[in-house]
Each structure stands twice: as structure tokens, then as C-alpha cells.
N, C-alpha and C positions, 0 to 999 in steps of 0.2 A: 226716400221721400224727404223733402226739406222740412225743417221745423216750421210749425205754423203758429202765428200769434193767436192768443185766446181772445174771444169776443167778450167785451165787458158786460157786466150784469145789466147795465142801463139799456142794452139792446133787447133785453128779454131772454137772451140765451145765457144759461148759467154754466160756467165751467164746473165740472164735478170734482168733489174733494178726493184727495188721496192719489192724485196723478202728478208725480214729480217730474223733474227735468228729464229723467231717463225715458219717460213716456212720449216725449215730443215727436219721435219718429213714427208713432203709431197712427193709423188712419183715424180721422176725426168723424164721428157720427153725431148728428143732431137728432135728439129724441123729442118728438112733438106729440104731446098728449096732455089733456086737462085733468087726467087722473093721476094723483100722486102715487097711488098704489101701483099703477102700471109703470110709471117712471122709476119707482123703487125697484121693481122686478127687472127692468131693463138695465138699470145701473148695476145691480148685483150680478146679472148674467154676463154682461159685456164689459164691465169696468176694468177687468184685468187684461183685456185683449185689445181694446180700442180707447182712444181719447173720446170723452163724451161731453156734450153740452146739451142743455134741454130748454124747451120753450113750452109754455102752457096753452098757447093758442096759435092759430095760423098767422096772424098779423105779426106777432113777435118772432115767429120762426122766419118769415121772409125778411124782416129787419136784420136778423142775425145772419142770414145767408148773404145779404148785401154787404155786410161787414167782412165776411170771410166765407168762401165757398167750402162746404164740407165734402167729405169723401162719400158720404151716404146719409140718407134721411130715413128715419122710422116715423111713419106718419099715421096719426089717428084721423078718422073721418069726421066724427061729430064733436065739434068744439065750439065754444063761444067766439064771437067777434068775426072769425073767418074759419070756415070748415076746411077739411082736408081736400075736398074736391077743388076748391078755389086755390088752395096752395099749390096743388099739383098742376093745375092749368096755368097758373102764373109762372111756375118753374119751367114748364115746357115751352113757354113763349119767351123766356129770357135767355139770350145767347150765352150768358155766363153759367146758367143753372140747368140748361136743357138736357145735359148729359149726366147730371148727378143721379145716381141710382136711388130709387125710392121703394122702400118696403112698406106697404100699407098694412096696418095692424088694427083690426076693427071687429066689433061684434056683428056688423052688418054684412054677413057672408053673401047675401043675395046681390050685393053691389060689387062683388069681386070682378066679374066680367067687365062691367062698365069702367072700373078704375084701371084695369089693365089696358082697356081700349084707349083711355085718356093718357096713358104713358107711364103708369106704375110698372115697376119691374117685377114685383111679386106681391101676393096678398096672403097674409097670415091671419086666420080668424082667432079672435079672443074666445075663451081664455087661452093663454100661451104658456108653454113650459120653457124653462131656461135652455134645455137642450135643443128644442125646436128653434128657439130664437137664435141661438148661436149658429146653428146649421143654416138657417135661411139667410141670415145676414152674410155669412161667409160666401154662400152661393151667389147672392146678388152682387157683392163686391167683386167676386172672381169673374162673373160674366161681364160686368162693366169693364173690368181691366182688359179682358180679352177683346171686347169690342173696340176699345181704344187702341190696343196693339194692332188690330186688323186694319185700322184706318191710318196708321202711321207708317212712314218710311224712315229708316234710320240711316244716318250718314256719319262718316268721320271726316271732319274738316281739318285742313292743315295749310301751312304757308311754305312755299318754296320760292326763294328769290324774289320776294315781294308780291307774288301771286297767291291769292287765297283760292284753294281748290278743294274738291271733295271726292270721296269714294263711297259707294254703297257699303254699309257696315258689314253686310254678310260676305263681302269679298275680302275683308281685312282679317288676316290671320292673327297678327299681334303687332304691338308697337314696342320698340326697344331703344335703349340708348345706342348711339352710333358706335359700333364696335370697331376694333382694328380689323383691317381687311387684308385678305390674301390677294395678290395680283392675278388678273386673268390675262394670259398671253394674247396679244393681238386684239384686245378689246378696245373700243373707241374711248375717247377721253371722258365721256359721260357715264362710263361704266368703270368706276375706279377699282373694283375688285369684288370679292365675295367673302362671306363668312358662313360658318356652320350653325344651324339652328336645329336642335333635336336630331342631329345626325344628317340633316339635309343641307345641301349647298344652296345658299341664297345669294344671287347676284344683286348688287346694289346699283340702282339707277340714280345718278345725280340729275334729277329732272330740271333743276335750276340751270345747270350747265347746258343741258340739251336744249332748253328754251331760251338760252342766251341771257340769263338773268343772274346778277351777282348775288352771292349769299350774304345776308346781313349777320349771320351767326358763324362763329368759328366751328371747325370740325368737331371739337370736343363738346360743343353746345347743341349739336344737332341730334335729331331722332331718326329712326328708320321705321317706316310703316311697311310691314310685310304683307303683301297681297297674294292671294291664291291659296291653293291646297298644298299639302305636303307632296313633294315630288315635282311641283311646278310653281315655285314661289319666286317673287322678285321683291326687293326692298326699295322703297322710295326714300331718298335722303331728304329730310324735311327740316326747315328751320324752327318751326313750331307745330305742335299738334294739340288740338283742343279735345275736350270731352265729346263723345258721341252725342248726336242730337236727333231726336225723333220729330219728324215734320208731318203735318196732316197733308192729305193727298192734294188739296187745293194749293198748297205751298210748293208743290213740285211741278215744274214746267217741262213737259216732254217735247219731243220734236213737233214742230208745227205751232208751238205756243211760245217759242223763244221771243224775247223782247229785243229791240235794238239796243246795243250794237252787236248782240250775240248771234243774230240770224245768219251771218255769214259763215259761222263755224258749227252750226247746230248738228250737222252730220258727223262731226268729230267728237261730240260730247254726249254723255248719257242723258243728262238733263240739266236744268238750272234749278237751284234750291233756294227758296226764300228763307234763309236761316236767321238766327238772332244776330248774326254778323253782317247781314245784308244778302244780296244776290250772289250766289257762288256757283261757279261752273263745276259740274260733277263729271269726272273722267270715266270713260269706259275702261274697266280693268284690263281687258284684252289689248287695248291700244298701247299699254306700257311695254309690250313685248314686240311691237311692230314699228320698225324704223320709218316706214312711210307715214304711219299715223302720227308718230312723234314729230316728223318734219312738218306735217300739215298743221298740227297743234301749234308749233312754233310760229308758222306763218300766220295762223289765225290770231294768236295772242299779240304778235307784233302789230297786226292791223288794228286790233282793239286799242292798243296803247299808242298808235301813231308812229311806231318805229319803222324805219326803212329797212328793207331786206339787206 
């Protein structure tokens, strides 16, 4: 998790003391309660595990969340100026806050069902113990992380010969510096050789060569993206490889949803991914081992770029 800036006290959320630079990678919790005794208990129970900020009413809590979205919220119900129900309703209607997990902590146990129906992730009745608090917070954050993982599709994006392409991350075995290769007798020019990885032979596919694109990088600067399982692996020679990226389902366009000008080759691609780098064509891993598929890909990308066959 990337380091997160602290919200200034003027927003109503107070960074808690004793959290140095080493704590910046910890999840951030916003503690919302008008009782200093409850806030003190929460700080003592959670301060060594999470980064903490606090707000003493709902209005200040929402101001703090607009400055910076926390990883989780511990929310009291009965507070001055704006109660917890109003905070929860506002969060679930805000696109930036709708998925932030909320643990309601209140003496009003009879309202547990209603708050869960409104979108709270869990309800913990007061009085609370430190052990219960730690356990319930961990459970809420873990469940939220799993929900997020279930709605994401992960891809590895890379560049070959000026084309930005992708592969589903679960098909990628590893990424390595381009090694020295052993020749493969009778192999086509776009298969320059093979190398051994953990005792398995990995044939290298120069995809830029196969698609008729010049490499902008020297051989020594290139990477190899190894696709497949042990026993059936192929390495794609790439000019650049970027960190994996998780995309929400609505950012992944399957067949039937391709936008122009990709509609002409949608049968040759797994999907289109709206990544941080723009719209990227994601390859079918199996097509890398099929000469007819590779020929069709070249024809399709030539058409996209206006190249003549």
C-alpha cells in the first residue's frame, strides 16, 4: 500500500501521536466518536497495528474523508451535529466512499439490524474489549479486501515493437531479464532460441519480429515474459514490462463490447483493458503457440495502424 498523506487537524480528523514514518504503510482507520474514553480505548487497542485518525462528530468525519479516503471507519451512532446513521448514508451514496468498510460501535444494540441494512459491514455493541475490537476490525478489513479482489481482474502490460499489449496475470509464470539463448534448429526467425528456467526449456517468441515491428530496445535491454505452466512455457521478448495492474470488471471489455477500431480483431484477442496507460489489447495466452493465430494478429494490428500487408 502506498504511503498516505495525513489529514490536517483543521478538517476535524486528528492524526494520532506516536506513529512515525515506519507506520506509513499501515492501513488507515478513522475513529469517529464523541466520547474521549472510547477514542482512548480504540487508540490503545489499535495504535500499534494501524494508522489512526479521529473525529468527534459525523460532520467532521465526512470532511476528513473528503480530504483522504480511509481504509476503514469505526463509527458511533449517537453524536452531536451529525449522527452515525447520516454519516453511513452519506458514505454509501458517495462513489469515493461507498466501498469503505464501516464497523459501527454503539450502545444501541437494537439498531444493529437497521445499520447493517443501511450498509454497515459489522456492528459491535458497547462496552467493547481491546481483543474484540482488534478481531472485528481485522475481520471487516479482510472481508472488504476479499470483495475488492473478487471484483478485480489482474493483468500484466508490456510493450513489444511499439505495441502496448497485455496478458492475464494468472497466465504469467515470471518475468526475467533477456538471457542468452540456445538455438533451436529449423525454428522460424521469430523464435530466436530457448533457455532453461528451473530445469524446463522455454522457447522465446520475438513477438515484435512476428508482428513486423522494429524493437526500440537493444537485446540487452529487453525482458522476457514467461507464460504458461512448467512443462509448457513460452517466453515473450518484450521491450518494456510494467507492474501488474488490477482493473474493475467494468474496465474490461470482452467480445461484443470492443470499441472501434478493435472490432475487426476481437476474435483474436481475449479482451480490451482500460488501464492507467489507456486502452490495451489483451492477448489470449494460447494464441502465442499458434502460427495461424499469430498471423491473424499481425494482419489485425497492421490494419489498425494502416500498414499495408
